[in-house]
C-alpha positions in Angstrom: 0.1 -0.1 0.1 1.2 3.4 -0.8 0.3 7.1 0.7 -2.0 9.1 -0.9 -3.1 12.4 -0.9 -6.2 14.1 -1.5 -6.8 17.9 -3.0 -9.2 20.8 -3.0 -9.1 20.2 -7.0 -10.7 17.0 -7.0 -7.1 14.9 -7.3 -5.8 12.3 -5.4 -2.1 11.4 -5.9 -0.2 8.3 -4.7 3.5 8.3 -3.6 5.8 6.1 -3.3 7.6 5.5 -0.1 11.2 5.0 -1.3 11.3 8.2 -2.9 8.5 10.1 -1.5 7.6 10.6 -5.3 4.5 11.1 -6.7 3.5 7.9 -8.9 0.2 8.7 -10.3 -2.9 11.4 -9.9 -6.2 10.9 -11.0 -9.0 13.1 -11.2 -11.4 11.5 -8.0 -14.1 14.0 -7.8 -15.1 17.5 -10.2 -14.6 19.1 -6.6 -12.6 18.8 -3.5 -11.3 14.7 -2.8 -12.0 14.9 0.9 -10.9 11.7 1.9 -9.2 8.7 1.1 -9.0 4.9 2.3 -7.3 1.6 0.9 -8.8 -2.0 0.9 -6.3 -4.1 2.5 -5.1 -6.0 -0.9 -4.0 -2.3 -2.1 -5.4 -2.8 -5.3 -8.6 -0.8 -4.8 -9.2 2.5 -3.1 -12.3 4.6 -1.8 -12.6 8.4 -1.8 -15.4 11.0 -0.5 -16.2 14.3 -1.5 -18.7 17.3 -1.7 -22.3 16.8 -1.6 -22.0 12.9 -0.5 -20.1 11.7 -3.4 -18.1 8.4 -2.7 -16.3 6.4 -5.0 -14.2 3.0 -5.8 -11.4 3.0 -7.8 -9.2 0.2 -9.0 -5.2 0.6 -8.5 -2.6 1.6 -9.9 -4.6 2.8 -12.7 -7.6 4.9 -10.9 -10.3 3.3 -12.7 -13.4 4.0 -11.5 -15.4 1.0 -10.8 -18.2 1.7 -8.6 -20.3 4.4 -6.6 -21.9 4.8 -3.3 -25.0 6.9 -2.6 -26.5 7.6 0.8 -24.9 10.5 2.2 -26.2 14.2 1.3 -23.4 16.4 2.9 -19.6 16.3 2.1 -18.0 12.9 2.9 -15.2 13.5 5.4 -14.3 10.0 6.2 -14.0 6.8 4.8 -12.4 3.5 6.5 -12.3 0.0 4.9 -12.1 -2.8 7.3 -9.4 -4.9 7.5 -11.0 -8.0 6.3 -12.1 -5.3 3.5 -15.7 -6.5 3.4 -17.0 -3.2 5.3 -16.6 0.6 4.4 -17.7 3.3 7.3 -18.1 7.0 5.7 -18.9 9.8 7.8 -20.1 13.2 6.5 -21.2 16.8 7.4 -24.8 15.3 7.1 -23.8 14.1 10.7 -24.1 10.6 10.0 -22.3 7.5 10.0 -22.7 4.5 7.5 -21.5 1.2 7.3 -21.3 -0.3 3.8 -20.9 -4.0 2.7 -18.3 -3.5 -0.3 -19.6 -6.4 -2.2 -23.1 -4.9 -2.5 -22.1 -1.1 -2.6 -25.3 -0.8 -0.3 -25.3 0.4 3.4 -25.6 -1.9 6.1 -26.2 0.5 9.1 -26.4 4.3 9.5 -25.8 6.3 12.7 -26.7 9.6 13.8 -24.6 11.8 15.6 -26.3 15.0 16.2 -24.3 17.3 18.4 -25.5 20.9 16.3 -25.1 21.7 13.1 -21.2 22.5 13.9 -20.1 19.0 14.7 -18.1 17.0 12.2 -16.7 13.6 12.3 -12.6 13.7 12.6 -11.3 10.0 12.3 -12.5 6.3 12.7 -11.1 3.1 12.8 -12.3 -0.8 13.2 -11.1 -3.0 15.4 -8.9 -5.6 14.0 -11.4 -8.3 13.7 -13.4 -6.1 11.8 -16.5 -6.3 14.0 -16.3 -2.5 16.0 -16.4 1.0 13.9 -14.7 3.6 16.5 -15.4 7.5 15.7 -14.3 10.9 16.6 -16.2 13.4 16.5 -16.0 17.0 17.3 -17.8 20.2 18.3 -16.7 23.7 19.9 -18.4 21.9 23.4 -17.8 18.5 23.0 -15.7 15.4 21.4 -16.9 12.0 21.7 -15.4 8.7 21.4 -18.2 6.6 20.0 -18.5 2.7 18.4 -21.2 1.3 16.5 
């Protein structure tokens, strides 16, 4: 797996760890690309962007092979489970969604209603992929939750 960076122009850039050079760049979103997550096989990645956009890509060529629909706000978090079968996404619509990567369908939706200025900051699956913890922030409160 190689490091990746997202940009305000919608690009995703993949880097070589040996020399920190960009080895591939592709346009993932028409507006900003806000989040990126790799599948454990290193052959696919998922991106999140403005207006609920989520896309699945093949590597290393950056070919789009599927899109996900379900969020109504900017997608700021995408995390793939260790086995690659589950995806968690977090959005400015103040929800975390759990997806089946084989069907690209939502398995569960968890709201985090803590005011309009709360946002999801980070998240991770447990090593067995059965639990997802997320950290969200608002000016008044920061909460670690698990779904």
